[in-house]
Backbone atoms as SQL, in Angstrom:
CREATE TABLE atoms (id INTEGER PRIMARY KEY, chain TEXT, resi INTEGER, resn TEXT, atom TEXT, x REAL, y REAL, z REAL);
INSERT INTO atoms VALUES
  (1, 'A', 1, 'ALA', 'N', 0.885, -1.157, -0.055),
  (2, 'A', 1, 'ALA', 'CA', 0.117, -0.024, -0.009),
  (3, 'A', 1, 'ALA', 'C', 0.975, 1.231, -0.025),
  (4, 'A', 2, 'GLY', 'N', 2.026, 1.166, 0.460),
  (5, 'A', 2, 'GLY', 'CA', 2.934, 2.312, 0.601),
  (6, 'A', 2, 'GLY', 'C', 3.492, 2.712, -0.706),
  (7, 'A', 3, 'ALA', 'N', 3.595, 1.890, -1.687),
  (8, 'A', 3, 'ALA', 'CA', 4.077, 2.168, -3.010),
  (9, 'A', 3, 'ALA', 'C', 2.945, 2.772, -3.727),
  (10, 'A', 4, 'ARG', 'N', 1.742, 2.604, -3.443),
  (11, 'A', 4, 'ARG', 'CA', 0.606, 3.216, -4.180),
  (12, 'A', 4, 'ARG', 'C', 0.450, 4.697, -3.378),
  (13, 'A', 5, 'GLU', 'N', 0.276, 4.660, -2.114),
  (14, 'A', 5, 'GLU', 'CA', -0.152, 5.829, -1.375),
  (15, 'A', 5, 'GLU', 'C', 0.868, 6.841, -1.252),
  (16, 'A', 6, 'GLN', 'N', 2.101, 6.467, -0.942),
  (17, 'A', 6, 'GLN', 'CA', 3.284, 7.499, -0.732),
  (18, 'A', 6, 'GLN', 'C', 4.500, 6.816, -1.475),
  (19, 'A', 7, 'PRO', 'N', 4.515, 6.951, -2.842),
  (20, 'A', 7, 'PRO', 'CA', 5.680, 6.504, -3.450),
  (21, 'A', 7, 'PRO', 'C', 6.981, 7.258, -3.177),
  (22, 'A', 8, 'LEU', 'N', 6.898, 8.543, -2.987),
  (23, 'A', 8, 'LEU', 'CA', 8.212, 9.339, -2.748),
  (24, 'A', 8, 'LEU', 'C', 8.674, 8.877, -1.383),
  (25, 'A', 9, 'ARG', 'N', 7.854, 8.721, -0.309),
  (26, 'A', 9, 'ARG', 'CA', 8.284, 8.223, 1.006),
  (27, 'A', 9, 'ARG', 'C', 8.917, 6.907, 1.013),
  (28, 'A', 10, 'MET', 'N', 8.328, 6.049, 0.193),
  (29, 'A', 10, 'MET', 'CA', 8.820, 4.655, 0.128),
  (30, 'A', 10, 'MET', 'C', 10.247, 4.704, -0.671),
  (31, 'A', 11, 'ALA', 'N', 10.361, 5.457, -1.533),
  (32, 'A', 11, 'ALA', 'CA', 11.624, 5.570, -2.461),
  (33, 'A', 11, 'ALA', 'C', 12.575, 6.130, -1.454),
  (34, 'A', 12, 'ALA', 'N', 12.281, 7.187, -0.594),
  (35, 'A', 12, 'ALA', 'CA', 13.184, 7.765, 0.466),
  (36, 'A', 12, 'ALA', 'C', 13.733, 6.750, 1.404),
  (37, 'A', 13, 'LEU', 'N', 12.890, 5.723, 1.733),
  (38, 'A', 13, 'LEU', 'CA', 13.096, 4.733, 2.718),
  (39, 'A', 13, 'LEU', 'C', 14.057, 3.570, 1.932),
  (40, 'A', 14, 'GLY', 'N', 14.254, 3.729, 0.682),
  (41, 'A', 14, 'GLY', 'CA', 15.107, 2.768, 0.048),
  (42, 'A', 14, 'GLY', 'C', 14.415, 1.674, -0.716),
  (43, 'A', 15, 'TYR', 'N', 13.065, 1.767, -0.791),
  (44, 'A', 15, 'TYR', 'CA', 12.380, 0.678, -1.584),
  (45, 'A', 15, 'TYR', 'C', 12.397, 0.979, -2.934),
  (46, 'A', 16, 'SER', 'N', 12.362, -0.110, -3.856),
  (47, 'A', 16, 'SER', 'CA', 12.408, 0.266, -5.148),
  (48, 'A', 16, 'SER', 'C', 10.816, 0.113, -5.650),
  (49, 'A', 17, 'ILE', 'N', 10.246, 1.367, -6.005),
  (50, 'A', 17, 'ILE', 'CA', 8.919, 1.467, -6.371),
  (51, 'A', 17, 'ILE', 'C', 8.527, 0.618, -7.556),
  (52, 'A', 18, 'ALA', 'N', 9.449, 0.669, -8.551),
  (53, 'A', 18, 'ALA', 'CA', 9.220, 0.015, -9.737),
  (54, 'A', 18, 'ALA', 'C', 9.203, -1.493, -9.580),
  (55, 'A', 19, 'ARG', 'N', 10.155, -2.022, -8.711),
  (56, 'A', 19, 'ARG', 'CA', 10.235, -3.508, -8.445),
  (57, 'A', 19, 'ARG', 'C', 8.836, -3.849, -7.688),
  (58, 'A', 20, 'ILE', 'N', 8.301, -3.102, -6.756),
  (59, 'A', 20, 'ILE', 'CA', 7.236, -3.379, -6.059),
  (60, 'A', 20, 'ILE', 'C', 5.881, -3.302, -6.933),
  (61, 'A', 21, 'ARG', 'N', 5.845, -2.337, -7.808),
  (62, 'A', 21, 'ARG', 'CA', 4.771, -2.228, -8.830),
  (63, 'A', 21, 'ARG', 'C', 4.841, -3.362, -9.844),
  (64, 'A', 22, 'LEU', 'N', 5.989, -3.763, -10.233),
  (65, 'A', 22, 'LEU', 'CA', 6.164, -4.953, -11.155),
  (66, 'A', 22, 'LEU', 'C', 5.635, -6.215, -10.516),
  (67, 'A', 23, 'GLY', 'N', 6.042, -6.324, -9.330),
  (68, 'A', 23, 'GLY', 'CA', 5.663, -7.504, -8.536),
  (69, 'A', 23, 'GLY', 'C', 4.099, -7.616, -8.406),
  (70, 'A', 24, 'ALA', 'N', 3.532, -6.416, -8.150),
  (71, 'A', 24, 'ALA', 'CA', 2.026, -6.440, -7.973),
  (72, 'A', 24, 'ALA', 'C', 1.371, -6.687, -9.152),
  (73, 'A', 25, 'MET', 'N', 1.853, -6.231, -10.307),
  (74, 'A', 25, 'MET', 'CA', 1.284, -6.492, -11.755),
  (75, 'A', 25, 'MET', 'C', 1.474, -7.968, -11.998),
  (76, 'A', 26, 'LEU', 'N', 2.614, -8.521, -11.780),
  (77, 'A', 26, 'LEU', 'CA', 2.822, -9.938, -12.097),
  (78, 'A', 26, 'LEU', 'C', 1.790, -10.833, -11.200),
  (79, 'A', 27, 'ALA', 'N', 1.757, -10.520, -10.013),
  (80, 'A', 27, 'ALA', 'CA', 0.761, -11.143, -9.121),
  (81, 'A', 27, 'ALA', 'C', -0.683, -11.180, -9.656),
  (82, 'A', 28, 'ALA', 'N', -1.102, -9.936, -9.971),
  (83, 'A', 28, 'ALA', 'CA', -2.430, -9.718, -10.480),
  (84, 'A', 28, 'ALA', 'C', -2.601, -10.412, -11.839),
  (85, 'A', 29, 'GLY', 'N', -1.668, -10.398, -12.687),
  (86, 'A', 29, 'GLY', 'CA', -1.726, -11.168, -13.947),
  (87, 'A', 29, 'GLY', 'C', -1.768, -12.626, -13.746),
  (88, 'A', 30, 'GLY', 'N', -0.890, -13.121, -12.825),
  (89, 'A', 30, 'GLY', 'CA', -0.998, -14.527, -12.553),
  (90, 'A', 30, 'GLY', 'C', -2.353, -14.981, -11.952),
  (91, 'A', 31, 'LEU', 'N', -2.965, -14.155, -11.113),
  (92, 'A', 31, 'LEU', 'CA', -4.234, -14.543, -10.600),
  (93, 'A', 31, 'LEU', 'C', -5.226, -14.517, -11.602),
  (94, 'A', 32, 'ALA', 'N', -5.269, -13.524, -12.589),
  (95, 'A', 32, 'ALA', 'CA', -6.230, -13.435, -13.622),
  (96, 'A', 32, 'ALA', 'C', -5.937, -14.506, -14.593),
  (97, 'A', 33, 'GLY', 'N', -4.771, -14.951, -14.898),
  (98, 'A', 33, 'GLY', 'CA', -4.478, -16.107, -15.668),
  (99, 'A', 33, 'GLY', 'C', -5.049, -17.433, -15.046),
  (100, 'A', 34, 'ALA', 'N', -4.745, -17.511, -13.845),
  (101, 'A', 34, 'ALA', 'CA', -5.295, -18.825, -13.143),
  (102, 'A', 34, 'ALA', 'C', -6.802, -18.814, -13.174),
  (103, 'A', 35, 'ALA', 'N', -7.489, -17.712, -12.945),
  (104, 'A', 35, 'ALA', 'CA', -8.857, -17.711, -13.097),
  (105, 'A', 35, 'ALA', 'C', -9.421, -18.006, -14.499),
  (106, 'A', 36, 'GLY', 'N', -8.811, -17.491, -15.435),
  (107, 'A', 36, 'GLY', 'CA', -9.089, -17.748, -16.839),
  (108, 'A', 36, 'GLY', 'C', -8.819, -19.301, -17.157),
  (109, 'A', 37, 'ALA', 'N', -7.922, -19.846, -16.633),
  (110, 'A', 37, 'ALA', 'CA', -7.580, -21.234, -16.758),
  (111, 'A', 37, 'ALA', 'C', -8.615, -22.077, -16.076),
  (112, 'A', 38, 'LEU', 'N', -9.118, -21.782, -14.950),
  (113, 'A', 38, 'LEU', 'CA', -10.020, -22.493, -14.199),
  (114, 'A', 38, 'LEU', 'C', -11.501, -22.354, -14.636),
  (115, 'A', 39, 'TYR', 'N', -11.760, -21.260, -15.458),
  (116, 'A', 39, 'TYR', 'CA', -13.135, -21.005, -15.898),
  (117, 'A', 39, 'TYR', 'C', -13.760, -22.210, -16.652),
  (118, 'A', 40, 'PRO', 'N', -13.019, -22.764, -17.616),
  (119, 'A', 40, 'PRO', 'CA', -13.608, -23.878, -18.422),
  (120, 'A', 40, 'PRO', 'C', -14.042, -25.146, -17.378),
  (121, 'A', 41, 'PHE', 'N', -13.164, -25.380, -16.453),
  (122, 'A', 41, 'PHE', 'CA', -13.442, -26.451, -15.546),
  (123, 'A', 41, 'PHE', 'C', -14.710, -26.175, -14.669),
  (124, 'A', 42, 'LEU', 'N', -14.829, -24.909, -14.361),
  (125, 'A', 42, 'LEU', 'CA', -16.081, -24.642, -13.509),
  (126, 'A', 42, 'LEU', 'C', -17.343, -24.737, -14.238),
  (127, 'A', 43, 'HIS', 'N', -17.320, -24.312, -15.531),
  (128, 'A', 43, 'HIS', 'CA', -18.520, -24.292, -16.303),
  (129, 'A', 43, 'HIS', 'C', -18.686, -25.508, -17.248),
  (130, 'A', 44, 'LEU', 'N', -17.600, -26.260, -17.370),
  (131, 'A', 44, 'LEU', 'CA', -17.539, -27.426, -18.302),
  (132, 'A', 44, 'LEU', 'C', -17.903, -27.021, -19.716),
  (133, 'A', 45, 'TYR', 'N', -17.748, -25.849, -20.077),
  (134, 'A', 45, 'TYR', 'CA', -17.964, -25.383, -21.439),
  (135, 'A', 45, 'TYR', 'C', -17.329, -24.012, -21.714),
  (136, 'A', 46, 'VAL', 'N', -16.753, -23.994, -22.885),
  (137, 'A', 46, 'VAL', 'CA', -16.261, -22.658, -23.262),
  (138, 'A', 46, 'VAL', 'C', -16.757, -22.393, -24.666),
  (139, 'A', 47, 'GLY', 'N', -17.540, -21.446, -24.899),
  (140, 'A', 47, 'GLY', 'CA', -18.141, -21.192, -26.196),
  (141, 'A', 47, 'GLY', 'C', -17.762, -19.691, -26.653),
  (142, 'A', 48, 'PRO', 'N', -18.214, -19.401, -27.741),
  (143, 'A', 48, 'PRO', 'CA', -17.858, -18.076, -28.419),
  (144, 'A', 48, 'PRO', 'C', -18.378, -16.858, -27.426),
  (145, 'A', 49, 'GLN', 'N', -19.290, -17.079, -26.662),
  (146, 'A', 49, 'GLN', 'CA', -19.929, -15.854, -25.964),
  (147, 'A', 49, 'GLN', 'C', -18.974, -15.637, -24.739),
  (148, 'A', 50, 'SER', 'N', -18.129, -16.573, -24.331),
  (149, 'A', 50, 'SER', 'CA', -17.184, -16.246, -23.246),
  (150, 'A', 50, 'SER', 'C', -15.870, -15.508, -23.847),
  (151, 'A', 51, 'LEU', 'N', -15.803, -15.532, -25.098),
  (152, 'A', 51, 'LEU', 'CA', -14.710, -14.694, -25.680),
  (153, 'A', 51, 'LEU', 'C', -15.138, -13.352, -26.325),
  (154, 'A', 52, 'HIS', 'N', -16.382, -12.970, -26.214),
  (155, 'A', 52, 'HIS', 'CA', -16.865, -11.836, -26.653),
  (156, 'A', 52, 'HIS', 'C', -16.506, -10.642, -25.584),
  (157, 'A', 53, 'TRP', 'N', -16.408, -9.432, -26.176),
  (158, 'A', 53, 'TRP', 'CA', -16.084, -8.280, -25.404),
  (159, 'A', 53, 'TRP', 'C', -17.097, -7.937, -24.299),
  (160, 'A', 54, 'SER', 'N', -18.308, -8.325, -24.595),
  (161, 'A', 54, 'SER', 'CA', -19.308, -7.917, -23.443),
  (162, 'A', 54, 'SER', 'C', -19.115, -8.747, -22.215),
  (163, 'A', 55, 'PHE', 'N', -18.390, -9.891, -22.332),
  (164, 'A', 55, 'PHE', 'CA', -18.322, -10.763, -21.215),
  (165, 'A', 55, 'PHE', 'C', -17.196, -10.086, -20.144),
  (166, 'A', 56, 'SER', 'N', -16.226, -9.574, -20.902),
  (167, 'A', 56, 'SER', 'CA', -15.103, -8.748, -20.052),
  (168, 'A', 56, 'SER', 'C', -15.771, -7.372, -19.494),
  (169, 'A', 57, 'ALA', 'N', -16.639, -6.840, -20.226),
  (170, 'A', 57, 'ALA', 'CA', -17.320, -5.532, -19.940),
  (171, 'A', 57, 'ALA', 'C', -18.147, -5.840, -18.649),
  (172, 'A', 58, 'SER', 'N', -18.763, -6.920, -18.663),
  (173, 'A', 58, 'SER', 'CA', -19.744, -7.172, -17.602),
  (174, 'A', 58, 'SER', 'C', -18.984, -7.366, -16.250),
  (175, 'A', 59, 'MET', 'N', -17.722, -7.832, -16.459),
  (176, 'A', 59, 'MET', 'CA', -16.854, -8.035, -15.172),
  (177, 'A', 59, 'MET', 'C', -16.458, -6.777, -14.635),
  (178, 'A', 60, 'VAL', 'N', -16.076, -5.895, -15.639),
  (179, 'A', 60, 'VAL', 'CA', -15.653, -4.464, -15.193),
  (180, 'A', 60, 'VAL', 'C', -16.854, -3.744, -14.662),
  (181, 'A', 61, 'ILE', 'N', -18.028, -3.815, -15.178),
  (182, 'A', 61, 'ILE', 'CA', -19.170, -3.261, -14.664),
  (183, 'A', 61, 'ILE', 'C', -19.557, -3.665, -13.184),
  (184, 'A', 62, 'MET', 'N', -19.366, -4.960, -13.031),
  (185, 'A', 62, 'MET', 'CA', -19.575, -5.497, -11.727),
  (186, 'A', 62, 'MET', 'C', -18.723, -4.801, -10.654),
  (187, 'A', 63, 'LEU', 'N', -17.384, -4.767, -11.079),
  (188, 'A', 63, 'LEU', 'CA', -16.355, -4.159, -10.166),
  (189, 'A', 63, 'LEU', 'C', -16.648, -2.701, -9.897),
  (190, 'A', 64, 'VAL', 'N', -17.019, -1.905, -10.981),
  (191, 'A', 64, 'VAL', 'CA', -17.253, -0.552, -10.701),
  (192, 'A', 64, 'VAL', 'C', -18.452, -0.320, -9.915),
  (193, 'A', 65, 'ILE', 'N', -19.578, -1.164, -10.077),
  (194, 'A', 65, 'ILE', 'CA', -20.779, -0.984, -9.156),
  (195, 'A', 65, 'ILE', 'C', -20.424, -1.199, -7.881),
  (196, 'A', 66, 'GLY', 'N', -19.696, -2.215, -7.552),
  (197, 'A', 66, 'GLY', 'CA', -19.368, -2.500, -6.087),
  (198, 'A', 66, 'GLY', 'C', -18.382, -1.644, -5.508),
  (199, 'A', 67, 'GLY', 'N', -17.350, -1.162, -6.364),
  (200, 'A', 67, 'GLY', 'CA', -16.321, -0.275, -5.890),
  (201, 'A', 67, 'GLY', 'C', -14.966, -1.015, -5.946),
  (202, 'A', 68, 'THR', 'N', -14.029, -0.255, -6.536),
  (203, 'A', 68, 'THR', 'CA', -12.632, -0.899, -6.737),
  (204, 'A', 68, 'THR', 'C', -11.802, -0.791, -5.478),
  (205, 'A', 69, 'GLY', 'N', -12.224, -0.214, -4.407),
  (206, 'A', 69, 'GLY', 'CA', -11.374, 0.004, -3.234),
  (207, 'A', 69, 'GLY', 'C', -11.187, -1.192, -2.317),
  (208, 'A', 70, 'SER', 'N', -12.063, -2.135, -2.499),
  (209, 'A', 70, 'SER', 'CA', -11.924, -3.385, -1.524),
  (210, 'A', 70, 'SER', 'C', -12.444, -4.574, -2.288),
  (211, 'A', 71, 'LEU', 'N', -12.147, -5.690, -1.727),
  (212, 'A', 71, 'LEU', 'CA', -12.573, -7.063, -2.264),
  (213, 'A', 71, 'LEU', 'C', -14.079, -7.145, -1.993),
  (214, 'A', 72, 'TRP', 'N', -14.648, -6.703, -0.793),
  (215, 'A', 72, 'TRP', 'CA', -16.117, -6.668, -0.658),
  (216, 'A', 72, 'TRP', 'C', -16.854, -5.857, -1.566),
  (217, 'A', 73, 'GLY', 'N', -16.253, -4.778, -2.150),
  (218, 'A', 73, 'GLY', 'CA', -16.898, -4.161, -3.263),
  (219, 'A', 73, 'GLY', 'C', -17.134, -4.943, -4.463),
  (220, 'A', 74, 'ALA', 'N', -16.072, -5.759, -4.802),
  (221, 'A', 74, 'ALA', 'CA', -16.295, -6.689, -5.997),
  (222, 'A', 74, 'ALA', 'C', -17.321, -7.656, -5.688),
  (223, 'A', 75, 'TYR', 'N', -17.437, -8.258, -4.470),
  (224, 'A', 75, 'TYR', 'CA', -18.466, -9.176, -4.140),
  (225, 'A', 75, 'TYR', 'C', -19.773, -8.584, -4.075),
  (226, 'A', 76, 'LEU', 'N', -20.005, -7.411, -3.592),
  (227, 'A', 76, 'LEU', 'CA', -21.255, -6.669, -3.570),
  (228, 'A', 76, 'LEU', 'C', -21.657, -6.278, -5.001),
  (229, 'A', 77, 'GLY', 'N', -20.644, -5.812, -5.897),
  (230, 'A', 77, 'GLY', 'CA', -21.125, -5.438, -7.258),
  (231, 'A', 77, 'GLY', 'C', -21.490, -6.594, -8.118),
  (232, 'A', 78, 'SER', 'N', -20.772, -7.786, -7.928),
  (233, 'A', 78, 'SER', 'CA', -21.191, -8.981, -8.650),
  (234, 'A', 78, 'SER', 'C', -22.572, -9.546, -8.140),
  (235, 'A', 79, 'ALA', 'N', -22.834, -9.345, -6.942),
  (236, 'A', 79, 'ALA', 'CA', -24.154, -9.870, -6.371),
  (237, 'A', 79, 'ALA', 'C', -25.358, -8.882, -7.017),
  (238, 'A', 80, 'VAL', 'N', -25.059, -7.634, -6.841),
  (239, 'A', 80, 'VAL', 'CA', -26.040, -6.603, -7.338),
  (240, 'A', 80, 'VAL', 'C', -26.247, -6.785, -8.766),
  (241, 'A', 81, 'TYR', 'N', -25.175, -6.937, -9.561),
  (242, 'A', 81, 'TYR', 'CA', -25.301, -7.103, -11.085),
  (243, 'A', 81, 'TYR', 'C', -26.033, -8.381, -11.418),
  (244, 'A', 82, 'LEU', 'N', -25.659, -9.543, -10.835),
  (245, 'A', 82, 'LEU', 'CA', -26.312, -10.781, -11.235),
  (246, 'A', 82, 'LEU', 'C', -27.791, -10.793, -10.771),
  (247, 'A', 83, 'ALA', 'N', -28.062, -10.142, -9.480),
  (248, 'A', 83, 'ALA', 'CA', -29.460, -10.149, -9.151),
  (249, 'A', 83, 'ALA', 'C', -30.302, -9.302, -10.086),
  (250, 'A', 84, 'LEU', 'N', -29.622, -8.198, -10.381),
  (251, 'A', 84, 'LEU', 'CA', -30.348, -7.329, -11.347),
  (252, 'A', 84, 'LEU', 'C', -30.581, -8.036, -12.787),
  (253, 'A', 85, 'GLN', 'N', -29.599, -8.814, -13.207),
  (254, 'A', 85, 'GLN', 'CA', -29.638, -9.442, -14.461),
  (255, 'A', 85, 'GLN', 'C', -30.731, -10.572, -14.409),
  (256, 'A', 86, 'THR', 'N', -30.735, -11.274, -13.366),
  (257, 'A', 86, 'THR', 'CA', -31.681, -12.379, -13.121),
  (258, 'A', 86, 'THR', 'C', -33.113, -11.890, -13.105),
  (259, 'A', 87, 'TYR', 'N', -33.400, -10.874, -12.257),
  (260, 'A', 87, 'TYR', 'CA', -34.677, -10.309, -12.130),
  (261, 'A', 87, 'TYR', 'C', -35.167, -9.597, -13.407),
  (262, 'A', 88, 'LEU', 'N', -34.334, -8.711, -13.879),
  (263, 'A', 88, 'LEU', 'CA', -34.752, -7.833, -15.024),
  (264, 'A', 88, 'LEU', 'C', -34.927, -8.816, -16.332),
  (265, 'A', 89, 'SER', 'N', -34.004, -9.743, -16.500),
  (266, 'A', 89, 'SER', 'CA', -34.119, -10.546, -17.799),
  (267, 'A', 89, 'SER', 'C', -35.320, -11.331, -17.808),
  (268, 'A', 90, 'ALA', 'N', -35.902, -11.592, -16.656),
  (269, 'A', 90, 'ALA', 'CA', -37.167, -12.360, -16.657),
  (270, 'A', 90, 'ALA', 'C', -38.408, -11.519, -17.088),
  (271, 'A', 91, 'HIS', 'N', -38.180, -10.182, -16.973),
  (272, 'A', 91, 'HIS', 'CA', -39.449, -9.230, -17.252),
  (273, 'A', 91, 'HIS', 'C', -39.186, -8.473, -18.565),
  (274, 'A', 92, 'THR', 'N', -38.009, -8.236, -18.964),
  (275, 'A', 92, 'THR', 'CA', -37.690, -7.414, -20.269),
  (276, 'A', 92, 'THR', 'C', -36.497, -7.864, -20.853),
  (277, 'A', 93, 'ASP', 'N', -36.551, -7.798, -22.238),
  (278, 'A', 93, 'ASP', 'CA', -35.374, -8.002, -23.070),
  (279, 'A', 93, 'ASP', 'C', -34.260, -6.913, -22.966),
  (280, 'A', 94, 'ARG', 'N', -34.749, -5.717, -22.447),
  (281, 'A', 94, 'ARG', 'CA', -33.907, -4.544, -22.457),
  (282, 'A', 94, 'ARG', 'C', -33.141, -4.342, -21.211),
  (283, 'A', 95, 'TRP', 'N', -32.959, -5.456, -20.429),
  (284, 'A', 95, 'TRP', 'CA', -32.333, -5.366, -19.130),
  (285, 'A', 95, 'TRP', 'C', -30.963, -4.708, -19.155),
  (286, 'A', 96, 'PRO', 'N', -30.071, -4.951, -20.231),
  (287, 'A', 96, 'PRO', 'CA', -28.808, -4.334, -20.287),
  (288, 'A', 96, 'PRO', 'C', -28.994, -2.711, -20.327),
  (289, 'A', 97, 'LEU', 'N', -29.986, -2.219, -20.868),
  (290, 'A', 97, 'LEU', 'CA', -30.119, -0.743, -20.888),
  (291, 'A', 97, 'LEU', 'C', -30.319, -0.249, -19.459),
  (292, 'A', 98, 'LEU', 'N', -31.214, -0.996, -18.776),
  (293, 'A', 98, 'LEU', 'CA', -31.528, -0.617, -17.312),
  (294, 'A', 98, 'LEU', 'C', -30.249, -0.746, -16.558),
  (295, 'A', 99, 'ALA', 'N', -29.445, -1.765, -16.658),
  (296, 'A', 99, 'ALA', 'CA', -28.128, -2.014, -15.990),
  (297, 'A', 99, 'ALA', 'C', -27.146, -0.969, -16.369),
  (298, 'A', 100, 'GLY', 'N', -27.153, -0.561, -17.586),
  (299, 'A', 100, 'GLY', 'CA', -26.267, 0.577, -18.000),
  (300, 'A', 100, 'GLY', 'C', -26.643, 1.892, -17.351),
  (301, 'A', 101, 'GLY', 'N', -27.914, 2.053, -17.258),
  (302, 'A', 101, 'GLY', 'CA', -28.438, 3.319, -16.421),
  (303, 'A', 101, 'GLY', 'C', -27.906, 3.306, -15.056),
  (304, 'A', 102, 'LEU', 'N', -28.069, 2.120, -14.415),
  (305, 'A', 102, 'LEU', 'CA', -27.628, 1.993, -12.985),
  (306, 'A', 102, 'LEU', 'C', -26.168, 2.308, -12.901),
  (307, 'A', 103, 'PHE', 'N', -25.405, 1.700, -13.902),
  (308, 'A', 103, 'PHE', 'CA', -23.931, 1.941, -13.910),
  (309, 'A', 103, 'PHE', 'C', -23.518, 3.403, -13.991),
  (310, 'A', 104, 'VAL', 'N', -24.248, 4.119, -14.849),
  (311, 'A', 104, 'VAL', 'CA', -23.964, 5.492, -14.919),
  (312, 'A', 104, 'VAL', 'C', -24.335, 6.231, -13.824),
  (313, 'A', 105, 'LEU', 'N', -25.460, 5.954, -13.133),
  (314, 'A', 105, 'LEU', 'CA', -25.840, 6.614, -11.912),
  (315, 'A', 105, 'LEU', 'C', -24.828, 6.427, -10.782),
  (316, 'A', 106, 'ILE', 'N', -24.394, 5.219, -10.765),
  (317, 'A', 106, 'ILE', 'CA', -23.389, 4.804, -9.580),
  (318, 'A', 106, 'ILE', 'C', -22.072, 5.487, -9.940),
  (319, 'A', 107, 'VAL', 'N', -21.567, 5.612, -11.081),
  (320, 'A', 107, 'VAL', 'CA', -20.371, 6.327, -11.401),
  (321, 'A', 107, 'VAL', 'C', -20.476, 7.940, -11.149),
  (322, 'A', 108, 'LEU', 'N', -21.628, 8.350, -11.448),
  (323, 'A', 108, 'LEU', 'CA', -21.842, 9.790, -11.122),
  (324, 'A', 108, 'LEU', 'C', -22.056, 10.127, -9.682),
  (325, 'A', 109, 'LEU', 'N', -22.899, 9.354, -9.004),
  (326, 'A', 109, 'LEU', 'CA', -23.274, 9.666, -7.573),
  (327, 'A', 109, 'LEU', 'C', -22.331, 9.012, -6.599),
  (328, 'A', 110, 'LEU', 'N', -21.870, 7.880, -6.903),
  (329, 'A', 110, 'LEU', 'CA', -21.002, 7.172, -5.908),
  (330, 'A', 110, 'LEU', 'C', -19.675, 6.730, -6.683),
  (331, 'A', 111, 'PRO', 'N', -18.693, 7.688, -6.783),
  (332, 'A', 111, 'PRO', 'CA', -17.515, 7.282, -7.552),
  (333, 'A', 111, 'PRO', 'C', -16.703, 6.199, -6.864),
  (334, 'A', 112, 'GLN', 'N', -16.919, 5.864, -5.529),
  (335, 'A', 112, 'GLN', 'CA', -16.340, 4.786, -4.911),
  (336, 'A', 112, 'GLN', 'C', -16.987, 3.488, -5.006),
  (337, 'A', 113, 'GLY', 'N', -18.170, 3.500, -5.664),
  (338, 'A', 113, 'GLY', 'CA', -19.027, 2.339, -5.835),
  (339, 'A', 113, 'GLY', 'C', -19.919, 2.152, -4.579),
  (340, 'A', 114, 'LEU', 'N', -20.725, 1.159, -4.575),
  (341, 'A', 114, 'LEU', 'CA', -21.620, 0.907, -3.503),
  (342, 'A', 114, 'LEU', 'C', -20.972, 0.664, -2.199),
  (343, 'A', 115, 'ALA', 'N', -19.867, -0.174, -2.221),
  (344, 'A', 115, 'ALA', 'CA', -19.160, -0.375, -0.960),
  (345, 'A', 115, 'ALA', 'C', -18.674, 0.910, -0.377),
  (346, 'A', 116, 'GLY', 'N', -18.116, 1.846, -1.200),
  (347, 'A', 116, 'GLY', 'CA', -17.520, 3.053, -0.676),
  (348, 'A', 116, 'GLY', 'C', -18.638, 3.910, -0.226),
  (349, 'A', 117, 'GLY', 'N', -19.804, 3.994, -0.901),
  (350, 'A', 117, 'GLY', 'CA', -20.906, 4.763, -0.510),
  (351, 'A', 117, 'GLY', 'C', -21.544, 4.226, 0.863),
  (352, 'A', 118, 'LEU', 'N', -21.548, 2.861, 0.989),
  (353, 'A', 118, 'LEU', 'CA', -22.029, 2.245, 2.368),
  (354, 'A', 118, 'LEU', 'C', -21.046, 2.645, 3.442),
  (355, 'A', 119, 'ALA', 'N', -19.796, 2.554, 3.120),
  (356, 'A', 119, 'ALA', 'CA', -18.752, 2.749, 4.221),
  (357, 'A', 119, 'ALA', 'C', -18.777, 4.288, 4.626),
  (358, 'A', 120, 'GLY', 'N', -18.955, 5.109, 3.583),
  (359, 'A', 120, 'GLY', 'CA', -19.027, 6.665, 3.851),
  (360, 'A', 120, 'GLY', 'C', -20.315, 6.976, 4.700),
  (361, 'A', 121, 'GLY', 'N', -21.381, 6.254, 4.365),
  (362, 'A', 121, 'GLY', 'CA', -22.642, 6.506, 5.039),
  (363, 'A', 121, 'GLY', 'C', -22.651, 6.043, 6.540),
  (364, 'A', 122, 'ALA', 'N', -21.916, 4.837, 6.777),
  (365, 'A', 122, 'ALA', 'CA', -21.744, 4.314, 7.993),
  (366, 'A', 122, 'ALA', 'C', -20.973, 5.219, 8.926),
  (367, 'A', 123, 'ARG', 'N', -19.882, 5.804, 8.274),
  (368, 'A', 123, 'ARG', 'CA', -18.944, 6.757, 8.976),
  (369, 'A', 123, 'ARG', 'C', -19.741, 7.962, 9.417),
  (370, 'A', 124, 'ARG', 'N', -20.584, 8.464, 8.518),
  (371, 'A', 124, 'ARG', 'CA', -21.291, 9.682, 8.860),
  (372, 'A', 124, 'ARG', 'C', -22.374, 9.408, 9.888),
  (373, 'A', 125, 'LEU', 'N', -22.908, 8.275, 9.852),
  (374, 'A', 125, 'LEU', 'CA', -23.963, 7.825, 10.813),
  (375, 'A', 125, 'LEU', 'C', -23.298, 7.750, 12.190),
  (376, 'A', 126, 'LEU', 'N', -22.050, 7.033, 12.223),
  (377, 'A', 126, 'LEU', 'CA', -21.422, 6.961, 13.552),
  (378, 'A', 126, 'LEU', 'C', -20.798, 8.177, 14.072),
  (379, 'A', 127, 'ARG', 'N', -20.373, 9.088, 13.200),
  (380, 'A', 127, 'ARG', 'CA', -19.955, 10.313, 13.575),
  (381, 'A', 127, 'ARG', 'C', -21.114, 11.237, 14.153),
  (382, 'A', 128, 'ARG', 'N', -22.310, 11.170, 13.544),
  (383, 'A', 128, 'ARG', 'CA', -23.497, 11.812, 14.065),
  (384, 'A', 128, 'ARG', 'C', -23.945, 11.249, 15.351),
  (385, 'A', 129, 'ARG', 'N', -23.788, 10.062, 15.554),
  (386, 'A', 129, 'ARG', 'CA', -24.209, 9.480, 16.792),
  (387, 'A', 129, 'ARG', 'C', -23.240, 9.718, 17.907),
  (388, 'A', 130, 'GLY', 'N', -22.137, 10.167, 17.569),
  (389, 'A', 130, 'GLY', 'CA', -21.105, 10.353, 18.558),
  (390, 'A', 130, 'GLY', 'C', -20.285, 9.135, 19.015),
  (391, 'A', 131, 'ALA', 'N', -20.372, 8.150, 18.264),
  (392, 'A', 131, 'ALA', 'CA', -19.651, 6.829, 18.667),
  (393, 'A', 131, 'ALA', 'C', -18.168, 6.915, 18.303);
């Protein structure tokens, strides 16, 4: 976290920021590669729809809806997106339009996503109660 939050301070302490960032990118790429390798085993099928750009876009939308600042945000975003998809697709064929509208609203109103908005609301509530 120090390489991201205070790179100058970390460099002054003698840490190689480039090496830390390279290690973080390699770890993230390795985890993403492992997830991609395990995907066919989980679903027992790989078809053209899993290679379409909209599949990757839905993953990014899930992350942005929940919030990129925490792992719980990713969980929350995927739960909200999948619940929205399940409910709305049963009622209308235009559910991606509604999901896109929700995405735009969250980006404009809650830049930290739902998890960041919930955390900020909880902090304000606790501060107001004097706890």
